[in-house]
N, C-alpha and C positions, 0 to 999 in steps of 0.2 A: 076660509081663504087664508093662505100664508101671508105673514107680514114680516119680511126680512128687515124692514127699516130699523126697528129697535136694536138689532144686532149690529148694525153698521157702525154706530158710534163707538161701542166698545172695541170693535175690530180696528177702527182707525186710530184708536188710542193705543191698542196693544202693539201695533206694528212699530211706531216710533219708540215705544218703551223698550221693546225687545232689542231693536237696533241700537238704542242708546246704551243699554246695559252691555250689549256685545262689544260696542266700541270702548266702553270703560274697561271691560275685561281685557281687551286687546292692549290697551294703553298700559295696563298694570301687570300684564302677563310676562313681560320680558321680551315681547316681540320687537319693540323699537330697538332694544339692545342687540337682538339678532340681526336686525337690518343695518344698524349703524355702529355696532360696537357699543362701548360704554362711554362714549364721548358726549359732548354737549348737544350735538345734533339728535342723539337718541333721547336725551332729556326733553328737548324741544318738541320732538315728535309726540312723545307721551303727553306733554303739557297741552299741545294744540289739539290732540285727539280728545282730551278731557273737556276743554272749555269750548272748542269750536264744533265738535261732533256730538259727544255724549251728552253734554249739558243741554244744548238746544233741543235735542231729540227727546230727552227725558222731560224737559219743561213743556214741550209741545204735547206730550202725552198727559201731563198733569193739569195743564191750563184748563180751567173751567170744569174740571172733574170734582168728584166728591172729596178727594184728598188734596185738592189744590190748596197749598198753604196761604196763598194770597187772600183767599176768602176768610181765613181765620185771623190773620194779622196783616191787613193791607198796608199799615203804616211802616212795616219792615221791608216792604217791597216797592218803594218809590224808585222809579227808573234811574234818575240822575244820581242820587246817592248810591244806588247799587253799582253804577258805572264807576264812581269814585272809589268805592270799596274794592272793586276788581282791579282798578289801577294801583291802589296801595298794595294789594296782595301780589300782583304780577311783578311790579317794580321792586317790591321788597324782597321777594324770593330770588330775584335775579341780581340783587346786590351780591358781590363776590363773597362776602363773609357768610351770609345766610345760605347762599347756594352751596358753598363748600361744606357748611355744617350739615346740610341735608344729604350730601354725598357720603359723609363720614359717620353719621349716627342714624340708626333705623328709625328711632322715634321722631327725629327731625324730618326724615323722608316721608313718614306717614303724615305728619302735620302739614308738610308742604303740599302733598298731593290732595289731602282732604280739604285744605284751604282753597286750592285751585278749583276743585269740584264745587265747593260751597259758593265761592264767588261767581262761578259760571252759572250755577243754578239760580242764585238770587237774581242775577242780572237778566237771564233769559225768561224767568218766570215774571219778573217785573214788567217786561215789555210784551210778553205774549198773553198774560192773564189780566184779570181786572174786569170792570163792568162792561157788559156787552151793549149792543144797540148803537144808536147814533146820538146819544145824549152828550151834553157838555162834558161830563166826567169821562166818558169813553174817549171823546176826541182829545181832551187834554192829556189823558194817559197815553194815547197813541203818539201824540206830538212829543211828549216827554221821552217816550221810547225811541223815537227817531233821533233826538238829540243824544240820548245815552249811548245808542249803538254807534253813532258817528263819532262821538267822543272816544269810545273804546277803540274804534278802528284807527283813529288818529294816534292814540298813545301806543297801540300795538305796532303800528307802522314806524313810529319814532324809535321805540325801543329796538325793534328789529334792525332799523338802519344803523343805530349806534353800535349794536353788536356786530353787524356785518362790516362796518367801516372802522372798527377799533384797530389801532396800529399794533396792539400786542394782545396776546391771549389773556383773558381775565379769569378763566376757569381751568386752564390746562393742568395744573398740579392736582386739583381735586379729581380729575378724570384720569390721571396717570399718563398724560400725553406729553410728548416732547413739545418744545416751544413752537416749532414750525407746524407740526401736525395739529397742535392745539389751536393755533390761530386759524388754520384752514377749516377745522371742525367748527369753531365758533362762528366763522363767516357763514358756513352752511346753515347752522342753527339760526343765526340772525336772519338769513334770507328766507328761511321757512316761516319765521314769525312775521316778517315783513309781508310776504305774499299771502300765506294762508290766514294768519291772524287778521291782518288788515282787510283782506278781501271778504272774509266771512262776516265780520261785523258791518262792513260797508254794505254788503248785499242785504243783510237784515234790516239796516236802517233805510235803505232805498225801498225795500218791500213794504215796510211800515208806512213810509211816505206815500207810496203809490196807493196803499189802502186808504189813507187819509184823503188823498186827492179824489179818489173815486167816490168816496162816501159823501163828500161835500155837495156836489151837484144833486145827488139823490136826496139829501137832507133839505136843500133849498127848494127842490121841486115838491117834496112832500109838504113842506111848510106852506108853500104858495097854494097848493091844492087844498090844504086844510082851511086856509083863510079865504078861499074863493067863495062867493055867495052861491 
C-alpha cells in the first residue's frame, strides 16, 4: 500500500524555500531598478522583498527542519531581541550617510543587503521556530513572537511615515535625482515601507496571536480532562 504522507512534509517545505529563493533572486537581480529606475523606491522594493517575502518564506521552510538553526542555538533566536536587531539594521541603513555609502561602494551594498537578509531571517525564524506542542515554553515563545512582530510593524510604519512626510529629499544625490524628483521618489519609497512593511509584520503578529488564542481553550480542556476522575 502506498504511503504518500512522508513525502508531504518535504514538499510543503520545498515550496516556500523555492519561492523564497526566487523572491531573493528577483530582489537582487536588478528587477526593482527596471521597474522604478535607480531611485529610492527601487531600493525600498528590493529591501521589502528581502525582509517581507524572501525571509519569511525561507524561515517557514527551515522552521522545525533538520537544518533549523534555532535547534542548534536557541539563545541567538529570542524573538524580541531579534526584533530590536532588525530595528537597528533597518534604521541604521536608512540613515542618509550609510544609505549613500551603500549606493557608492559595492562592498557596502553587499553588506547592506546581507544584513537585511540576516535580520529578516533571524526575526522570522525566532517567531516561527522553537519548541512545539502546547507547553509553557511554546506558549511563551509564541507570545514573544507576537510582541516582536507587532514592534517591528510599528517601527516599519514609523520609518515609512517619516520618509513619506519628510519636507526634503534625504537620498536624492546618492541616486542621481533632482531635488523635486528625489522627494517624490522618496515619498513613494516611504509609502511602500509604510504599507507593505507595516502590514506584513502586523499580519504575522495577528496570525501568531490567533494561534495562541486558539490553543488556549484546547489546553484548558485537555488539562481538565486529564484531571477528571
